[in-house]
Every structure is written in C-alpha cells, then in structure tokens.
C-alpha positions in Angstrom: 55.6 80.8 110.5 55.3 77.2 112.0 54.6 75.9 109.3 57.1 77.7 106.5 60.1 76.0 108.7 58.2 73.0 109.1 58.1 72.6 105.9 62.3 73.8 105.3 63.0 70.5 106.9 60.7 67.7 105.9 61.1 66.4 102.8 61.4 67.2 99.7 62.9 70.3 101.0 65.1 68.6 103.4 68.3 68.3 101.2 67.8 72.2 99.5 67.7 73.6 103.2 70.7 71.3 104.5 72.9 72.8 101.6 72.1 76.2 102.4 72.3 76.1 105.8 76.0 74.8 105.6 76.8 77.3 102.6 75.8 79.6 105.0 77.4 78.8 107.7 80.7 78.6 105.3 79.8 82.3 104.7 79.6 83.2 108.2 83.5 81.6 108.8 85.1 83.3 105.7 83.5 86.7 107.5 85.1 85.6 111.2 87.9 84.9 109.5 88.6 81.3 109.7 88.1 80.4 106.8 90.0 81.1 103.0 87.5 82.3 100.8 89.4 80.6 97.9 89.8 77.4 99.9 87.3 75.6 97.1 88.2 76.8 94.6 89.6 75.0 91.4 89.9 76.0 87.5 88.8 73.5 84.7 91.7 74.5 82.3 90.4 72.2 79.3 92.1 73.1 75.5 90.0 70.6 72.8 91.5 70.9 69.6 90.6 68.9 66.8 94.2 67.8 65.8 94.3 66.8 69.7 92.4 64.0 71.1 91.3 64.8 74.4 91.4 63.0 76.7 88.7 61.7 78.7 89.0 63.2 81.7 89.0 66.1 79.5 85.9 65.6 78.1 84.2 64.7 80.9 85.1 68.1 82.5 83.6 69.8 79.5 79.7 70.4 81.1 81.3 71.4 84.3 83.0 73.8 82.2 79.8 74.7 80.6 78.5 75.4 83.7 80.9 77.6 84.6 82.0 75.7 87.3 85.6 76.6 88.0 85.1 79.5 85.7 83.8 81.6 88.7 85.0 80.9 92.3 83.3 77.1 93.2 81.6 78.9 97.0 79.8 81.8 94.7 78.4 78.8 92.1 77.8 76.8 94.9 76.1 79.9 97.0 73.9 80.3 93.8 73.2 77.0 93.3 71.9 76.5 96.9 69.6 79.5 96.9 67.9 78.4 94.0 67.8 75.2 94.4 65.9 75.9 97.8 63.6 78.7 96.4 62.7 76.0 93.5 61.9 73.5 96.3 59.6 75.9 98.5 57.9 76.8 95.2 57.7 74.1 93.8 56.7 71.6 96.9 53.4 71.7 99.1 53.6 73.7 101.8 52.8 71.0 103.8 55.6 68.8 102.9 56.1 65.0 104.7 58.9 64.0 107.6 59.0 60.3 106.3 61.1 59.9 102.5 59.3 59.2 99.7 61.9 57.7 97.8 59.8 57.9 94.6 58.2 60.9 94.7 60.7 63.3 96.3 63.4 61.5 94.6 61.9 63.1 91.7 61.2 66.4 93.6 64.7 66.5 94.2 65.7 65.6 91.1 63.2 68.5 89.6 64.3 71.2 92.2 68.2 71.1 91.1 67.5 70.7 87.7 65.8 74.0 87.7 68.4 75.1 90.2 71.5 74.1 87.9 69.7 76.1 85.2 69.0 79.0 87.0 72.8 79.1 87.9 74.1 78.5 84.6 72.2 82.1 83.8 73.2 84.1 87.4 77.0 83.2 86.2 77.1 83.8 83.2 77.9 87.4 83.2 80.1 86.7 86.1 82.6 84.4 83.6 86.2 85.6 83.2 85.6 88.6 86.2 87.9 86.7 88.3 90.5 85.4 86.2 93.9 86.4 87.6 95.0 89.2 85.9 98.4 89.3 83.9 100.8 91.9 84.2 103.9 92.6 82.3 102.6 91.6 79.3 104.5 92.4 76.3 102.2 95.1 75.0 101.9 96.4 78.4 105.9 97.0 78.4 106.5 99.2 74.4 106.8 102.2 75.6 108.8 101.7 78.4 112.6 102.6 79.5 115.3 99.7 79.9 118.9 99.0 81.1 120.8 97.3 78.9 122.7 94.7 80.7 125.4 93.0 78.5 128.3 94.6 77.1 126.7 95.4 74.1 123.2 95.0 72.0 123.3 94.5 68.3 120.8 92.9 65.9 121.1 89.4 66.9 122.3 89.7 70.9 121.5 91.4 73.9 119.8 91.8 77.4 118.4 94.6 79.2 116.5 95.1 82.3 113.1 96.1 83.0 112.4 97.7 86.6 109.4 96.6 88.8 107.9 96.9 91.8 109.4 93.5 92.3 112.3 92.0 90.7 113.5 93.4 87.5 112.6 91.8 84.3 115.3 90.1 82.4 114.4 90.8 78.7 116.3 89.4 75.6 116.6 93.3 72.9 117.4 93.7 69.9 118.4 97.3 67.8 118.0 97.6 64.3 120.5 100.4 63.6 123.0 101.7 66.9 124.2 99.3 68.5 123.7 99.9 72.4 126.6 99.1 75.5 126.0 97.9 79.0 124.6 100.8 80.6 122.1 102.9 78.5 118.9 103.4 78.8 116.9 102.4 75.5 112.9 102.6 75.1 111.5 99.4 74.1 109.5 100.0 70.6 108.1 96.8 70.0 108.2 93.5 70.3 108.9 89.7 67.9 106.9 86.8 69.6 108.5 84.0 67.3 111.3 84.9 68.5 110.7 86.3 71.9 112.7 89.6 71.9 112.0 93.0 72.4 113.3 95.7 69.9 114.7 98.7 71.5 116.0 101.6 70.6 118.3 104.5 72.8 116.3 106.8 75.0 116.8 110.6 74.2 118.3 112.5 76.7 117.5 115.7 77.7 119.6 118.6 77.2 
C-alpha cells in the first residue's frame, strides 16, 4: 500500500493524481451544496455551413466539439478524463516511480497518458451526447390539437391572434382560419402550423350539448 501511494504522488503519475483529487474535491463540494454543479458548464454552438465562411475561432472549436467537450457537462467530461488518465498513469508506468522530474521521459509519459485518457473519454462520453441538452418546450408540433382563445376582435384568413394557456404566462400566437371567422373570446382548436409565415391554423372548438 505504501508503495502504491508513493507511486501515485511521484512522477510521472503526480499530475494525474492531483487532477483526480481536485475533481473529487469538486464533487464533494457539490454534494455538500457549496458549489453549483453547472458552474463550469459551457456550450460550443458551432454551425459550419459550406456557403458561409467560418471564423477562425469556430474552426478552433471543432476538435473540442468532436471530443464532446461542451456536448456533455464540463465537469462530467473532466471527471471521466481525470479518472481514465490516472488509471493509465498507474497501469502504464513503473510502480517504482521517482520523486525528481525527468523532463524528457516523464514528459513523454504524461503526454502518452493524456492521449489515452482523451481517447477513452471521447469513447465513454459519446453515448451521452445530447442527453443533457435543454428540452425545448411549447414546440409547434406539441401545440397542435390544443385549445386556444381568440384575443383579437376577429380571426380571418389574414389576421388574428390567440392565447394558449401554459403553466406559466400564456403564449401569444398568430393564428388564421380557413373557413368560418372567429371573434374575441371564442375557443378554438389548433389544427396546423405554417412555418414560413409562423402562424397557426385554428378552427372553432366543438362545444358539448
């Protein structure tokens, strides 16, 4: 056990051990409520179109996006990286590590361990891509079939607005009818959505006898 601990805190395993301890300390603070889990999260919103010149900054972000950095929570990615890097450092290096840094041999060993950790982290986090993206609410397709209430004096083929009730503030919708015009206060069913005009098609709601 003493030899194992000594190896963890000697070169070339020392950087991996320190990083793993820092990550463990972070998660302990999160569990205790002292830190927010999303404090270091960020998103790489990269949209490269063949017809549009991408900025140098966007191009530089492509390798990070490929590695899933920004596609999964930052600290989750770093946690997997630190754990796999530490395991690689312990498995790939001699258990009889040394205290003094040898820049040539230790530097190459650290780079090798980081490369292994990056590859394994990419593989292990790949199934998590998109799992943590915020879910859009009140999509047009989700509103179809719902009931809204006319708020303008009337709704015609070219004019009209209505409100759709939600758990929060009601949604204000641009609406149109194809047959019978509706007036303020009428309840209507949303039957379609015209994306080009960003308007909803509605019809009068059937009332019970």
